[in-house]
N, C-alpha and C positions, 0 to 999 in steps of 0.2 A: 210724279211731280218731284223735284230734287227739294231737298229740304235746306233752309236756308244755312242751318247749324254744320250739315254737308259740305254748302258751298263757302261758307267760311274758314272750313276746316282743312278742305282741300282745294285751295282754291286751283293750283296749278292743274291736278287731277282733273278739275273739271275742266275748263280750258282746251286741255289736250283732248277729252273725252267729243268736245263741241268741235271742235278743229276736224276729229277723224270723221264727224257727221258733215264737213263742211258746214258749219254753221255760221251764218256773217257777222262779223266783229264778235267775236267771241270774249275775248279780253276786254272790251270796252263795258259789254252788257256787264260781263260777271263783275268785273271792277264798280261797275253803279251799284250792283246787288249789293255788295258789300260797304259801298259807301251809306246806301240808303239804309241799310239795316245799323250801321253804326248810329246812324243820327235815330232810330229808334231807339236804340238802346239807351243812347243820351238822354232825350227825350221822356224815356220812361223813368231811367232813373232820378232826373229832375220832378216827377211826377209824384214818386214815390219817395221825393224828400220834402214836398212838401207836403205831402200827406201825411207822413210822421210828424213834421212838427205841426200843424194843424191838432191831429190825434192828441200830442202831448200837452198843447195848450187846453185842450178838451179836459185833461184830466185836471186839469190845475184850478180849472174855473168853480169846480166844488168845493176845493179846499180854501181857494182864497173867499169864497162866499160865510166858510164856515170859522174862517179866521178874521170874518166881519169887512174884507178888505172888499168890501162893494164895487169901488171904483175900478179896481186893478183886474176885478173879475167881469165887468163891463168891458174893459179894454181887452183884455184875453177873448171875450166873446168875437168880438169885432176881429182881430186881429185872426181869431181861428176863421172865421168865415171867408175873411179875405185869401188867409192860405187855402181853403177848401175850394174856393174859387178858381184860385190858378192852379191847382191840382184838377180839378175836373177840364180846364180849359186845356193844360197839357195833355191829359189823356184823351180828349176831341182829335188833338194834334197828334196823339200815337197814332189813333185809331184810323185818320185820313194817312197816315206815312203807311201804316200797315198796307192799306188798300194798293198805292202807289208799290208796293213791296211786293204782293201778290200779284199785280199786273205784270210787273218784271217777269216773276219766276218762271209763270204762266207760258211765257213766252220760249222758255229751253225745252228744247228734247230733252227724251232720256239718254243718258251716256252709253254707250256700246260699250259691251263686254270685251275684255284683253284682247281675248281671239279673234273678234270680227277683224277681217283683211283689210287693209288701207286699201282707199279705191274711191272714185267718183262716181260712178255708173254701175249698172249691170253688167258692162265688161268686164268689169273689173272682180267680178264675184268668184268664189272658188269652188271649184267643182270638187265636191267629196267624193261621189259615185255617179258611174253609171249603170242602168240594170237592164237586161234584157235586150232582144235582138231585134235590130233596128227592121220593119218590113220592107218587104219587096214589091209593089206594084206593077202590073201592067201599064202599057202607056195610053190604055184608056182610063185608068183611074180615075175617079170624079172626086175634086175637093168637096166638104160637106155641103155648103152650100148651092151643089147642083143634085148631091143626091137626095136632099130634104124635097127636093122640087119633085126630084123623078119617082119617089118612094112617096108624095104627098104625105110626108108624117111631120112638119114644122111650117107653118105660113107664117113669112112675115107681111107680106102687103097686106093682110088682113089685120095683123097686128097693127100696123103704122096707120091703118083707118079708123081704128077703135080708140087708139091713143096716141101712136106717135113711132118714130125709129128709134129702135131698139128696146120692143115690147112683143117677141113672138109668143104665139100660138101655137100649142102643141096639139097635136091631135093623132086618134086613132093610133098605131104603135109605138108612134114619136112620144103621146103622154103616156101610155103603159111604159114603155120603156123609160121616161124620165122616173114616174113611180116605183118603176121595180129597183131603180138604182138609189133612190131615195130611202127607200125602207131594208134594203140591204146595209148602207152604210149606218142604217139606224140598230139592226141589228149583229152589224159588229161590233158597234161601239159597246150595246148593252153585253155583248160574250165577254167584253173587255172591263167590265165592271163601270161603265158611266151610266148614271142615272139620267132616263130621259126628262125633260122638260120641254112644253111648249109656249112661250113666252109672249109678249105681245111685239107687234110689228111694227108700235111705235113708240116714239120714248121722248121723255121729257127733257129739257137743257142739263138739270143736274145732272142725268144718265147719260148725256153725251161729254159732258165737261168731265164723269169721271173716269171716263173708259179712254180721254183723249182725245173723241174727235172733235168734241168744241174746245176751243176757239180755233183750230187748225185747220178742219178739214168743213169749217163751216159752207163753204161754197159750194162744197161736192153732194151736199145732203139734202133732200126733198125735205122740204116745210111745209105743215098743215099751220098757215099762218095763224087763224082764228084763236084754236089754242096754244099757238106756239110749238108745236108736235114736231119731231122728224123722223121719219121712215129709216129703218134698220139700213144701215150698209153693210150690217153682218148680223149675225146672232151673239155674238162675243158679246154686243152691249148691252142686252137686257139681260144676258145670265150673267155675266160677272157683277153686273149692277144690283143682282138680286142678294147681294150680300154688302151692298153699300150701307158706312155705318156699324156695321157687325162685328163685335169679337167673339172670335172661334177658338173652342178648347182644342189643345194638340189632341187631343184624342179622335174629337173628327176629323183630323187630317190625313189624306187629301181629300179634296171635296172636287168630287168630280161628274161632270154634265155634259149632256152631248142635247143638241137640239136643230129639231130639221125649222127653217125659217124662208120667206122669199127673201130679197136682199135688193135696194137701192141704192143706185149711186147715180148721181146728173152726171158725170161727165165721162164720157161713151167714147171719146177720139173722134178723127176725121174719118170719110170713108177709105176704106183702103186695105188692102190684102192682110195687115196685120189685124184688123178690127173689124173684118166682114164675117156676115153669117153668127154663129155661134161666139166669135173668137171674144167680142165685148160687146155687153148690151148692159141696159138701164136695167132689165130687172132679172134676177135670173134666181134660180135656187140651190141652197148651200146645207150641209151638215156642218155645226159644226162640235169642236170638242172644247172644253175649259179644264182646266185644271186651278186649283186654289191650293196653296204647298208653302210648305214649312221652308223658309229661305237656305235651309243647307241641305235641301232635296231638291230645290226648282230644276237645277242643271241635268240631275238624272231622269226628271222627271220630264225635263225637254226630250231627252235623247228616245225615251219610251212612248212620247206623245210622235215623233219623228217616225217609227218604226212603225206604229199601229198606221200610219199613213201608207208606207211603202207595203205592208203586207194586204192593203186594201188593193193598190194598183197590180201589185203580183197576182191577186185573186184573178184580177180582172183581165191579165195577160196583157197587160200594157206595158212595151218599153217607158223608162222612166229614166231620170237623174237629179241626183239633188246638188244644190249649192248652197251653202253658207253667203249669205249677202252683207255686202264690203258696207264701211262705214258711209259712203256716198249713197247708197242703195236701201239703206235698212229705215224705217217708218219713223215717223214723229216719237212714238212713243216703247219700241221697242230694244232690247238690250243684244238679242241675237236671234236672227231669224234664219231657218233653213225654208229655201223655196223648192217645191216639188214640181218637175214639168214632165209631161209623156208626148212621144214625139207622134206628131201626126204626118203619116206617112205623105198623102196628096198633096200637102202643102211644103212638105221639107223643111220641117221649122219645127223647134220644141215650143211647147204651150206651157204655159203655167197654169197649175191645178191646186195648189197647195201653200200656204204658209204656215210654219208652225214656229210660234214665237214664243219669245220669256221676257216680258218685261218688268221683271225684278220689281221692285216694292215701288215703280211709278206710276201705275194705277192704283197701287191701294193707298199709296199718301193721298191722292186725290180723296179715293172713295172714303178713307178715314177706315179702310179693313185691317182688323189686326186678330193677332192669337196672344192669348194668356199663359207665361210660362209658369216654371212649378213655384215661384215667387208671386205668381197672382202679377207680373208685371205686364205691360201689354207693348207687343212689338210689331211691326210692319209684315206684313203676311205678302208673298209675292204671285203673281199670277201668271196663266200660260193659255195659249190658245193657237187652234190651228184647225184649216180647213179639212174634212173627212166625210166628204169632199167637196168641190163645188162643180155642179154638174154641168154649165154649156160647154167647154172645154173638155172636159172628160167623154162627153157625148158625141162632140167633134171627132175626138180621136177615134173612139169604136168606131163612128161611123167611118169614118175612113180607112183604117188598120183592116177591119174585118168586110170590105166589100169584094164579091166576088161576081161572074158572070152570072150567077143563079139568084143574090139577091146579098143582104147583109147579115154575115153570120149572127148569132148572139153570144157570147161568152157564156160558158156552161155551168158558171157559178150563179147566173141571172134566170137561166130555166124556169127553174121552180116561183118569180117573181113576175117575170113576164106573161106566162101560158104559153108563150111561143121559142121557138128557136133560128127564125130566120123571119128579116122584114123582106118581103118580096111585093 
């Protein structure tokens, strides 16, 4: 969440950043925020002035009584009460203005980092690098949605019967491969000094607001209506919210957490090649890395996290590319995001498998997540997260890229986890 002070002091920067993200009516809403904030400041000053007058009169009452000026003392009491009542009324007015101001500010997304490319959608994202050789498959190669049926490792039809479209059932070697990938990702994160946590997969409204899912993505989340809980879209949400309303000592930084959870998203798109099979699901598994870092070090940390994800893809022998998202493709809360995509040989297309993002202080301001400096003053921290990794499209690419006439070869790095080297 942007601060009112920052918006007032850097109006042109805020407008330019919002326009880079293609936020509609940026100039209008920023001007409105400044106007409402000015009204708040004026009303607060009126309230403070009235209360100061009331306090001054209250001090005079005792002195007047001592001097025997009872009539004047009584009038001073009446005047002081009137001023206090007026101050109270003005304070209520300030509170209402602050609510209006808050509702305006939370509609603003985070500002993009200065290095974010200009652009309107994914076609304008900047290619940073491409790693690995694209596999060449035979004409008989199958897409993963046919492979899973051929080898009977994932059941979409029964999953649809049990729940609905987008809720597959993994079974046999498919379930074991899924579990192997999860354990591999967690072990690699542990080697990188991330602390593993197993967070709840239900969150309350405050947690959804803290990391920016609410109110921005309200319609994309599953809701448990009676308790007003939400099923998490990613482990980022509960893990980051573990530190809501916290003051962190600099000696504790960086905080590095990793967690595996199922993830839930309502919008899975219409049926088609781009969302078929494992390409897009309502429920999927993901390992998430989260860091809380000092503002001076957060962009070095972002590069470190990106390298961590790249090393996972290299160990799985998956060709991949790294994209820096343009302003129009950035999420509501992100200041800078790298997308990592793997190449799916049977589909002959790139599949996004990870986003690694720096939110700077945007989430921290909502969370009231701060650090204390050497002068004991508090400042907002920076939060970062990344998929390391999301499983469905990783699994799709592994199945497609490693298919042979004799079955599907399992990457060597996973052999100790799966207990088998081939799906046949």
